[in-house]
DSSP file (Angstrom, degrees, kcal/mol; ACC not computed):
  #  RESIDUE AA STRUCTURE BP1 BP2  ACC     N-H-->O    O-->H-N    N-H-->O    O-->H-N    TCO  KAPPA ALPHA  PHI   PSI    X-CA   Y-CA   Z-CA
    1    1 A X              0   0    0      0, 0.0    55,-0.0     0, 0.0     3,-0.0   0.000 360.0 360.0 360.0 129.8  -93.2  208.5  -13.1
    2    2 A X        +     0   0    0     56,-0.1     2,-0.6     2,-0.0    55,-0.0   0.224 360.0 102.8-126.7   5.7  -90.4  209.7  -15.4
    3    3 A X        -     0   0    0     55,-0.0     2,-0.3     0, 0.0    55,-0.1  -0.824  53.8-169.4 -91.2 126.6  -88.1  210.7  -12.5
    4    4 A X        -     0   0    0     -2,-0.6     2,-0.1     1,-0.0    -2,-0.0  -0.836  22.7-111.9-113.1 153.5  -85.4  208.2  -12.1
    5    5 A X     >  -     0   0    0     -2,-0.3     4,-2.2    31,-0.1     5,-0.2  -0.430  28.0-116.9 -76.1 157.9  -82.9  207.9   -9.3
    6    6 A X  H  > S+     0   0    0      1,-0.2     4,-2.7     2,-0.2     5,-0.2   0.863 117.9  55.5 -61.7 -34.6  -79.2  208.5  -10.0
    7    7 A X  H  > S+     0   0    0      2,-0.2     4,-2.7     1,-0.2     5,-0.3   0.915 106.7  48.7 -67.2 -42.2  -78.6  204.9   -9.1
    8    8 A X  H  > S+     0   0    0      2,-0.2     4,-2.6     1,-0.2     5,-0.3   0.960 114.9  45.0 -58.7 -50.9  -81.1  203.6  -11.6
    9    9 A X  H  X S+     0   0    0     -4,-2.2     4,-2.2     1,-0.2    -2,-0.2   0.920 117.0  43.4 -60.8 -47.2  -79.7  205.8  -14.4
   10   10 A X  H  X S+     0   0    0     -4,-2.7     4,-2.7     2,-0.2    -1,-0.2   0.881 114.8  49.2 -69.9 -38.3  -76.1  205.0  -13.7
   11   11 A X  H  X S+     0   0    0     -4,-2.7     4,-2.7    -5,-0.2    -2,-0.2   0.939 113.2  46.6 -66.3 -45.6  -76.7  201.2  -13.2
   12   12 A X  H  X S+     0   0    0     -4,-2.6     4,-2.8    -5,-0.3    -2,-0.2   0.936 113.8  48.9 -63.0 -47.1  -78.7  200.9  -16.4
   13   13 A X  H  X S+     0   0    0     -4,-2.2     4,-2.2    -5,-0.3    -1,-0.2   0.916 113.1  47.1 -58.7 -45.5  -76.1  202.9  -18.4
   14   14 A X  H  X S+     0   0    0     -4,-2.7     4,-3.0     2,-0.2     5,-0.3   0.921 112.4  48.9 -65.1 -42.6  -73.3  200.8  -17.0
   15   15 A X  H  X S+     0   0    0     -4,-2.7     4,-2.6     1,-0.2     5,-0.3   0.940 112.0  49.7 -59.4 -47.5  -75.1  197.6  -17.7
   16   16 A X  H  X S+     0   0    0     -4,-2.8     4,-2.0    -5,-0.2    -1,-0.2   0.909 115.8  42.3 -54.6 -48.5  -75.8  198.7  -21.2
   17   17 A X  H  X S+     0   0    0     -4,-2.2     4,-1.6     2,-0.2    -2,-0.2   0.937 116.7  45.9 -70.1 -49.3  -72.2  199.7  -21.9
   18   18 A X  H  <>S+     0   0    0     -4,-3.0     5,-3.0     1,-0.2     6,-0.9   0.859 114.2  48.7 -68.5 -34.5  -70.6  196.7  -20.2
   19   19 A X  H ><5S+     0   0    0     -4,-2.6     3,-1.6    -5,-0.3    76,-0.3   0.947 111.2  48.8 -66.6 -49.2  -73.0  194.2  -21.9
   20   20 A X  H 3<5S+     0   0    0     -4,-2.0    -2,-0.2    -5,-0.3    -1,-0.2   0.763 112.2  49.0 -66.8 -23.5  -72.5  195.7  -25.4
   21   21 A X  T 3<5S-     0   0    0     -4,-1.6    -1,-0.3    -5,-0.1    -2,-0.2   0.412 115.8-114.2 -96.2   4.6  -68.7  195.6  -24.9
   22   22 A X  T < 5S+     0   0    0     -3,-1.6    -3,-0.2    -4,-0.2    -2,-0.1   0.756  79.5 124.5  75.0  27.1  -68.7  192.0  -23.8
   23   23 A X  S   <S+     0   0    0     -5,-3.0     2,-0.3    -6,-0.2    -4,-0.2   0.749  71.0  33.5 -88.1 -27.6  -67.5  192.7  -20.2
   24   24 A X  S    S-     0   0    0     -6,-0.9    70,-0.4    -9,-0.1    -2,-0.1  -0.926  76.3-129.2-131.3 154.6  -70.4  191.1  -18.4
   25   25 A X    >>  -     0   0    0     -2,-0.3     4,-2.1    68,-0.1     3,-0.5  -0.450  36.4 -93.0 -99.4 174.7  -72.6  188.1  -19.1
   26   26 A X  H 3> S+     0   0    0      1,-0.2     4,-2.6     2,-0.2     5,-0.2   0.839 121.8  56.0 -56.7 -41.4  -76.4  187.7  -19.1
   27   27 A X  H 3> S+     0   0    0      1,-0.2     4,-2.4     2,-0.2    -1,-0.2   0.889 109.3  47.0 -60.0 -41.4  -76.7  186.6  -15.5
   28   28 A X  H <> S+     0   0    0     -3,-0.5     4,-2.3     2,-0.2     5,-0.2   0.898 110.5  53.8 -67.9 -41.2  -74.8  189.8  -14.3
   29   29 A X  H  X S+     0   0    0     -4,-2.1     4,-2.6     1,-0.2     5,-0.2   0.968 110.7  45.5 -56.2 -53.8  -77.1  191.9  -16.5
   30   30 A X  H  X S+     0   0    0     -4,-2.6     4,-2.6     1,-0.2    -2,-0.2   0.925 112.4  50.2 -60.7 -45.8  -80.2  190.5  -14.9
   31   31 A X  H  X S+     0   0    0     -4,-2.4     4,-1.7     1,-0.2    -1,-0.2   0.913 112.3  47.3 -60.4 -41.6  -78.9  190.8  -11.3
   32   32 A X  H  X S+     0   0    0     -4,-2.3     4,-0.6     1,-0.2    -1,-0.2   0.904 112.6  49.2 -67.8 -40.3  -77.9  194.4  -11.8
   33   33 A X  H ><>S+     0   0    0     -4,-2.6     5,-2.4    -5,-0.2     3,-0.9   0.879 109.0  52.3 -68.1 -35.9  -81.3  195.3  -13.4
   34   34 A X  H ><5S+     0   0    0     -4,-2.6     3,-1.5     1,-0.2    -1,-0.2   0.876 100.6  63.1 -62.9 -35.4  -83.2  193.7  -10.7
   35   35 A X  H 3<5S+     0   0    0     -4,-1.7    -1,-0.2     1,-0.3    -2,-0.2   0.718 109.4  39.8 -63.4 -20.4  -81.3  195.7   -8.2
   36   36 A X  T <<5S-     0   0    0     -3,-0.9    -1,-0.3    -4,-0.6    -2,-0.2   0.231 122.3-100.8-114.2  12.6  -82.7  198.9   -9.6
   37   37 A X  T < 5 +     0   0    0     -3,-1.5    18,-0.6     1,-0.2     2,-0.3   0.654  60.3 161.9  85.8  16.9  -86.3  197.7  -10.2
   38   38 A X  E   < -A   54   0A   0     -5,-2.4    -1,-0.2     1,-0.2    16,-0.2  -0.572  18.3-171.5 -72.3 133.7  -86.2  196.9  -13.9
   39   39 A X  E     -     0   0A   0     14,-2.7    75,-1.4     1,-0.3    74,-0.8   0.779  62.2 -21.8 -93.2 -37.5  -89.1  194.6  -14.8
   40   40 A X  E     -AB  53 112A   0     13,-1.3    13,-3.2    72,-0.2    -1,-0.3  -0.972  54.6-150.5-163.7 166.4  -88.2  193.8  -18.5
   41   41 A X  E     -AB  52 111A   0     70,-2.0    70,-3.5    -2,-0.3     2,-0.4  -0.993   5.8-148.5-150.6 154.2  -86.3  195.1  -21.4
   42   42 A X  E     -AB  51 110A   0      9,-2.3     9,-2.7    -2,-0.3     2,-0.5  -0.960   3.8-156.9-122.9 136.6  -86.6  195.0  -25.2
   43   43 A X  E     -AB  50 109A   0     66,-3.2    66,-2.2    -2,-0.4     2,-0.7  -0.975   5.3-166.6-114.3 123.7  -83.8  195.0  -27.7
   44   44 A X  E  >> -AB  49 108A   0      5,-3.1     4,-2.0    -2,-0.5     5,-1.6  -0.890   4.4-173.8-110.6 100.5  -84.7  196.1  -31.2
   45   45 A X  T  45S+     0   0    0     62,-1.3    23,-0.2    -2,-0.7    63,-0.2   0.837  83.1  56.3 -62.5 -33.8  -81.8  195.2  -33.7
   46   46 A X  T  45S+     0   0    0     61,-1.0    22,-0.2     1,-0.2    -1,-0.2   0.886 118.0  30.9 -71.6 -36.8  -83.4  197.0  -36.6
   47   47 A X  T  45S-     0   0    0     -3,-0.2    -2,-0.2     2,-0.1    -1,-0.2   0.641 104.3-124.2 -89.8 -16.8  -83.6  200.4  -34.8
   48   48 A X  T  <5 +     0   0    0     -4,-2.0    16,-2.6     1,-0.2     2,-0.4   0.922  64.4 134.3  71.9  44.7  -80.5  199.9  -32.6
   49   49 A X  E   < -AC  44  63A   0     -5,-1.6    -5,-3.1    14,-0.3     2,-0.4  -0.969  42.0-166.4-131.2 142.9  -82.4  200.4  -29.4
   50   50 A X  E     -AC  43  62A   0     12,-3.0    12,-2.7    -2,-0.4     2,-0.5  -0.996  14.7-166.8-122.1 127.3  -82.6  198.8  -26.0
   51   51 A X  E     -AC  42  61A   0     -9,-2.7    -9,-2.3    -2,-0.4     2,-0.5  -0.958   5.9-155.7-119.1 127.7  -85.5  200.0  -23.8
   52   52 A X  E     -AC  41  60A   0      8,-3.1     8,-2.1    -2,-0.5     2,-0.4  -0.848  14.0-154.5-100.8 131.0  -85.7  199.2  -20.1
   53   53 A X  E     -AC  40  59A   0    -13,-3.2   -14,-2.7    -2,-0.5   -13,-1.3  -0.855   6.0-155.8-114.7 144.5  -89.1  199.1  -18.4
   54   54 A X  E >   -A   38   0A   0      4,-2.6     3,-2.3    -2,-0.4   -16,-0.1  -0.773  35.0-107.1-110.6 157.2  -90.2  199.6  -14.8
   55   55 A X  T 3  S+     0   0    0    -18,-0.6   -17,-0.1     1,-0.3    -1,-0.0   0.792 117.1  58.5 -55.2 -29.4  -93.4  198.3  -13.2
   56   56 A X  T 3  S-     0   0    0      1,-0.1    -1,-0.3     2,-0.1     3,-0.1   0.436 122.4-101.4 -83.3   1.9  -95.0  201.7  -13.2
   57   57 A X  S <  S+     0   0    0     -3,-2.3    -2,-0.1     1,-0.4    -1,-0.1   0.263  79.7 133.3  98.7 -11.5  -94.7  202.1  -17.0
   58   58 A X        -     0   0    0     -5,-0.1    -4,-2.6   -55,-0.1    -1,-0.4  -0.327  34.7-169.2 -68.6 154.9  -91.6  204.3  -17.0
   59   59 A X  E     -C   53   0A   0     -6,-0.2     2,-0.4    -3,-0.1    -6,-0.2  -0.978  21.8-151.7-146.6 159.2  -88.8  203.5  -19.3
   60   60 A X  E     -C   52   0A   0     -8,-2.1    -8,-3.1    -2,-0.3     2,-0.4  -1.000  19.4-160.3-129.1 130.3  -85.2  204.3  -20.2
   61   61 A X  E     -C   51   0A   0     -2,-0.4     2,-0.3   -10,-0.2   -10,-0.2  -0.924   8.7-174.3-120.4 139.5  -83.9  203.8  -23.7
   62   62 A X  E     -C   50   0A   0    -12,-2.7   -12,-3.0    -2,-0.4     2,-0.3  -0.950  14.9-141.4-123.7 147.2  -80.3  203.5  -25.0
   63   63 A X  E     -C   49   0A   0     -2,-0.3     2,-0.3   -14,-0.2   -14,-0.3  -0.779  16.6-176.6-110.3 156.4  -79.2  203.4  -28.6
   64   64 A X        -     0   0    0    -16,-2.6     2,-0.2    -2,-0.3    -2,-0.0  -0.959  37.3 -89.1-143.5 159.1  -76.4  201.3  -30.2
   65   65 A X        -     0   0    0     -2,-0.3     2,-0.3     2,-0.0   -17,-0.1  -0.529  50.5-174.3 -68.0 133.3  -74.9  200.9  -33.7
   66   66 A X        -     0   0    0     -2,-0.2     2,-0.2   -19,-0.1     3,-0.1  -0.930  32.3-155.0-131.4 155.0  -76.7  198.3  -35.7
   67   67 A X    >   +     0   0    0     -2,-0.3     3,-2.5     1,-0.1     4,-0.3  -0.554  27.0 165.6-122.5  65.3  -76.3  196.7  -39.0
   68   68 A X  G >   +     0   0    0      1,-0.3     3,-1.6   -22,-0.2    -1,-0.1   0.769  69.3  66.2 -54.1 -31.3  -79.9  195.8  -39.6
   69   69 A X  G 3  S+     0   0    0      1,-0.3    -1,-0.3    -3,-0.1   -23,-0.0   0.712  95.6  58.8 -66.4 -18.1  -79.2  195.1  -43.3
   70   70 A X  G <  S+     0   0    0     -3,-2.5     2,-0.3     2,-0.1    -1,-0.3   0.504  76.3 113.8 -91.4  -4.6  -77.1  192.1  -42.3
   71   71 A X  S <  S-     0   0    0     -3,-1.6    32,-0.2    -4,-0.3    31,-0.1  -0.536  76.7-113.0 -68.3 125.6  -80.0  190.4  -40.4
   72   72 A X        -     0   0    0     30,-2.5    -1,-0.1    -2,-0.3    -2,-0.1  -0.222  14.0-134.2 -57.9 148.5  -80.8  187.1  -42.2
   73   73 A X  S    S+     0   0    0     49,-0.1     2,-0.4     2,-0.1    50,-0.3   0.887  88.4  66.7 -69.8 -42.8  -84.3  187.0  -43.9
   74   74 A X  S    S-     0   0    0     29,-0.1     2,-0.5    48,-0.1    -2,-0.1  -0.706  81.4-134.3 -91.6 129.3  -85.1  183.6  -42.6
   75   75 A X        -     0   0    0     -2,-0.4     2,-0.6    30,-0.1    30,-0.2  -0.675  19.3-170.1 -80.1 126.0  -85.6  183.0  -38.8
   76   76 A X     >  -     0   0    0     28,-3.2     4,-1.9    -2,-0.5     3,-0.4  -0.892   8.9-172.3-121.2 100.0  -83.8  179.9  -37.6
   77   77 A X  H  > S+     0   0    0     -2,-0.6     4,-2.7     1,-0.2    -1,-0.1   0.805  85.4  58.9 -60.4 -31.7  -84.8  179.1  -34.0
   78   78 A X  H  > S+     0   0    0      2,-0.2     4,-1.9     1,-0.2    -1,-0.2   0.875 105.1  47.9 -67.6 -36.6  -82.1  176.4  -33.8
   79   79 A X  H  > S+     0   0    0     -3,-0.4     4,-2.0     2,-0.2    -2,-0.2   0.886 111.0  52.0 -67.6 -39.0  -79.3  178.9  -34.5
   80   80 A X  H  X S+     0   0    0     -4,-1.9     4,-2.6     1,-0.2    -2,-0.2   0.951 109.0  50.7 -57.4 -48.9  -80.9  181.2  -31.9
   81   81 A X  H  X S+     0   0    0     -4,-2.7     4,-2.3     1,-0.2    -2,-0.2   0.860 108.6  51.8 -62.1 -36.2  -80.8  178.3  -29.4
   82   82 A X  H  X S+     0   0    0     -4,-1.9     4,-1.6     2,-0.2    -1,-0.2   0.874 109.5  49.3 -65.4 -36.0  -77.1  177.6  -30.2
   83   83 A X  H  X S+     0   0    0     -4,-2.0     4,-2.1     2,-0.2    -2,-0.2   0.910 111.3  50.0 -66.1 -43.6  -76.2  181.3  -29.6
   84   84 A X  H  X S+     0   0    0     -4,-2.6     4,-3.0     1,-0.2    -2,-0.2   0.918 109.7  50.2 -61.5 -43.9  -78.2  181.1  -26.3
   85   85 A X  H  X S+     0   0    0     -4,-2.3     4,-1.6     1,-0.2     6,-0.2   0.860 109.3  51.4 -64.8 -33.0  -76.4  177.9  -25.2
   86   86 A X  H  <>S+     0   0    0     -4,-1.6     6,-1.7     2,-0.2     5,-1.5   0.893 111.9  47.3 -63.6 -42.5  -73.0  179.5  -26.0
   87   87 A X  H ><5S+     0   0    0     -4,-2.1     3,-1.3     4,-0.2    -2,-0.2   0.922 111.1  51.1 -69.3 -43.8  -74.0  182.6  -23.9
   88   88 A X  H 3<5S+     0   0    0     -4,-3.0    -1,-0.2     1,-0.3    -2,-0.2   0.837 108.5  51.4 -61.7 -32.8  -75.1  180.4  -21.0
   89   89 A X  T 3<5S-     0   0    0     -4,-1.6    -1,-0.3    -5,-0.2    -2,-0.2   0.545 114.4-118.5 -82.6  -5.8  -71.9  178.4  -21.0
   90   90 A X  T < 5S+     0   0    0     -3,-1.3    -3,-0.2    -4,-0.4    -2,-0.1   0.469  89.9 106.7  84.5   2.0  -69.9  181.6  -20.9
   91   91 A X  S   <S+     0   0    0     -5,-1.5     2,-0.5    -6,-0.2    -4,-0.2   0.715  73.9  55.4 -86.1 -20.3  -68.2  181.0  -24.2
   92   92 A X        -     0   0    0     -6,-1.7    -2,-0.2    -9,-0.1    -1,-0.2  -0.947  68.9-167.7-118.4 115.4  -70.3  183.7  -26.1
   93   93 A X    >>  -     0   0    0     -2,-0.5     4,-2.4   -68,-0.1     3,-0.7  -0.481  42.4 -87.4 -93.6 173.7  -70.4  187.2  -24.8
   94   94 A X  H 3> S+     0   0    0    -70,-0.4     4,-2.8     1,-0.2     5,-0.2   0.797 120.9  55.6 -55.6 -42.0  -72.9  189.8  -26.1
   95   95 A X  H 3> S+     0   0    0    -76,-0.3     4,-1.5     1,-0.2    -1,-0.2   0.913 116.0  39.9 -59.6 -40.7  -71.1  191.2  -29.1
   96   96 A X  H <> S+     0   0    0     -3,-0.7     4,-2.7     2,-0.2    -2,-0.2   0.873 112.3  57.2 -73.6 -38.4  -70.8  187.7  -30.6
   97   97 A X  H  X S+     0   0    0     -4,-2.4     4,-2.4     1,-0.2     5,-0.2   0.915 105.9  50.0 -58.8 -44.6  -74.3  186.8  -29.4
   98   98 A X  H  X S+     0   0    0     -4,-2.8     4,-2.2     2,-0.2    -1,-0.2   0.911 111.5  48.1 -61.3 -42.1  -75.7  189.7  -31.4
   99   99 A X  H  X S+     0   0    0     -4,-1.5     4,-2.1    -5,-0.2    -2,-0.2   0.919 113.3  47.5 -63.5 -44.5  -73.8  188.6  -34.6
  100  100 A X  H  X S+     0   0    0     -4,-2.7     4,-1.0     1,-0.2    -2,-0.2   0.871 112.5  48.1 -69.2 -33.8  -74.9  185.0  -34.2
  101  101 A X  H  <>S+     0   0    0     -4,-2.4     5,-2.4    -5,-0.2    -1,-0.2   0.860 108.3  55.6 -75.8 -33.8  -78.6  186.0  -33.6
  102  102 A X  H ><5S+     0   0    0     -4,-2.2   -30,-2.5     1,-0.2     3,-1.9   0.947 107.8  49.5 -51.7 -50.7  -78.3  188.4  -36.7
  103  103 A X  H 3<5S+     0   0    0     -4,-2.1    -1,-0.2     1,-0.3    -2,-0.2   0.752 105.6  57.9 -60.7 -28.8  -77.3  185.4  -38.7
  104  104 A X  T 3<5S-     0   0    0     -4,-1.0   -28,-3.2    -5,-0.1    -1,-0.3   0.408 120.2-108.2 -83.7   1.4  -80.2  183.5  -37.3
  105  105 A X  T < 5 +     0   0    0     -3,-1.9    18,-0.6     1,-0.3     2,-0.4   0.726  64.5 156.3  79.1  19.5  -82.7  186.1  -38.6
  106  106 A X  E   < - D   0 122A   0     -5,-2.4    -1,-0.3    16,-0.1    16,-0.2  -0.691  24.9-175.1 -80.8 127.2  -83.5  187.5  -35.2
  107  107 A X  E     -     0   0A   0     14,-2.8   -62,-1.3    -2,-0.4   -61,-1.0   0.496  62.6 -48.5-100.8  -6.0  -84.7  191.1  -35.3
  108  108 A X  E     -BD  44 121A   0     13,-0.8    13,-2.6   -64,-0.2    -1,-0.3  -0.958  51.9-131.7 161.9-175.6  -84.9  191.6  -31.6
  109  109 A X  E     -BD  43 120A   0    -66,-2.2   -66,-3.2    -2,-0.3     2,-0.4  -0.990   8.2-134.7-163.0 156.4  -86.0  190.1  -28.3
  110  110 A X  E     -BD  42 119A   0      9,-2.2     9,-2.5    -2,-0.3     2,-0.7  -0.982  14.6-151.5-120.5 129.3  -87.8  190.9  -25.1
  111  111 A X  E     -BD  41 118A   0    -70,-3.5   -70,-2.0    -2,-0.4     2,-1.0  -0.890   3.4-161.6-102.4 117.2  -86.4  189.8  -21.7
  112  112 A X  E  >> -BD  40 117A   0      5,-3.2     5,-1.4    -2,-0.7     4,-1.3  -0.780  11.0-179.4 -95.9  88.5  -89.2  189.2  -19.1
  113  113 A X  T >45S+     0   0    0     -2,-1.0     3,-0.6   -74,-0.8    -1,-0.2   0.940  82.5  43.2 -59.2 -50.9  -87.1  189.4  -15.9
  114  114 A X  T 345S+     0   0    0    -75,-1.4    -1,-0.2     1,-0.2   -74,-0.1   0.910 118.9  44.5 -64.3 -41.2  -90.1  188.8  -13.6
  115  115 A X  T 345S-     0   0    0    -76,-0.3    -1,-0.2     2,-0.1    -2,-0.2   0.563 105.1-133.6 -79.8  -8.2  -91.4  186.0  -15.9
  116  116 A X  T <<5 +     0   0    0     -4,-1.3    16,-2.7    -3,-0.6     2,-0.3   0.882  65.3  99.0  57.6  45.8  -87.9  184.6  -16.3
  117  117 A X  E   < -DE 112 131A   0     -5,-1.4    -5,-3.2    14,-0.3     2,-0.4  -0.984  57.3-140.5-153.5 164.5  -88.0  184.1  -20.0
  118  118 A X  E     -DE 111 130A   0     12,-2.9    12,-2.7    -2,-0.3     2,-0.5  -0.989   8.7-154.1-127.9 137.1  -86.9  185.7  -23.3
  119  119 A X  E     -DE 110 129A   0     -9,-2.5    -9,-2.2    -2,-0.4     2,-0.4  -0.961   9.4-159.9-114.4 123.4  -88.8  185.9  -26.5
  120  120 A X  E     -DE 109 128A   0      8,-2.9     8,-2.2    -2,-0.5     2,-0.4  -0.824  13.1-147.4-100.1 136.2  -86.7  186.1  -29.7
  121  121 A X  E     -DE 108 127A   0    -13,-2.6   -14,-2.8    -2,-0.4   -13,-0.8  -0.843  10.6-158.1-114.7 139.8  -88.4  187.5  -32.8
  122  122 A X  E >   -D  106   0A   0      4,-2.1     3,-1.8    -2,-0.4   -16,-0.1  -0.705  38.1-106.7-104.6 163.5  -88.2  186.9  -36.6
  123  123 A X  T 3  S+     0   0    0    -18,-0.6   -49,-0.1   -50,-0.3   -17,-0.1   0.612 118.1  54.9 -71.7 -11.2  -89.3  189.4  -39.2
  124  124 A X  T 3  S-     0   0    0    -51,-0.1    -1,-0.3     2,-0.0   -50,-0.0   0.290 128.9 -91.7 -99.2   9.5  -92.4  187.2  -40.1
  125  125 A X  S <  S+     0   0    0     -3,-1.8    -2,-0.2     1,-0.3     2,-0.0   0.509  74.4 154.2  93.9   7.6  -93.6  187.1  -36.5
  126  126 A X        -     0   0    0      1,-0.0    -4,-2.1    -5,-0.0     2,-0.4  -0.351  25.0-160.5 -67.9 149.6  -91.8  184.0  -35.5
  127  127 A X  E     -E  121   0A   0     -6,-0.2     2,-0.5   -52,-0.1    -6,-0.2  -0.999  14.9-165.6-135.7 134.6  -91.1  183.6  -31.8
  128  128 A X  E     -E  120   0A   0     -8,-2.2    -8,-2.9    -2,-0.4     2,-0.5  -0.993  16.5-154.9-114.8 124.4  -88.6  181.5  -30.0
  129  129 A X  E     -E  119   0A   0     -2,-0.5     2,-0.4   -10,-0.2   -10,-0.2  -0.860  11.6-175.2-101.6 130.1  -89.3  181.3  -26.3
  130  130 A X  E     -E  118   0A   0    -12,-2.7   -12,-2.9    -2,-0.5     2,-0.2  -0.990  15.3-144.1-127.3 124.8  -86.4  180.5  -23.9
  131  131 A X  E     -E  117   0A   0     -2,-0.4   -14,-0.3   -14,-0.2   -15,-0.1  -0.551  34.0 -99.3 -79.5 150.6  -86.8  180.1  -20.2
  132  132 A X        -     0   0    0    -16,-2.7    -1,-0.1    -2,-0.2     2,-0.1  -0.426  47.5 -99.1 -63.8 146.4  -84.0  181.3  -17.9
  133  133 A X              0   0    0      1,-0.1    -1,-0.1    -2,-0.1    -3,-0.0  -0.381 360.0 360.0 -64.1 145.2  -81.7  178.6  -16.8
  134  134 A X              0   0    0     -3,-0.1    -1,-0.1    -2,-0.1    -2,-0.1   0.471 360.0 360.0 -88.6 360.0  -82.5  177.2  -13.4
């Protein structure tokens, strides 16, 4: 299936824009994506792409401005965790979260909505797994 409903397209576009501008927090992103059937999404900081996946294999991709050269060489899972805690507390919105995870050497992440976890990646194959808060 590559045909999407207008609601799926408009919701994903709105979520992408609002998240990237810091208008909505992670919990709101997840709830809105669930409402249109998104199963998971992946953010690639190096390419400046976010891809949203559906259970049938279809996907929708959006691009964003990236400064991949500023991503730290060394992956620091503790710094990633600090950024996550800031986001969970509502003190860190997505634009700052991206900057903090760049500093932590994160090259991207995959959000497994159904599995309720996020995997953050470093450039040497490091992975930090974070479960959704209960």
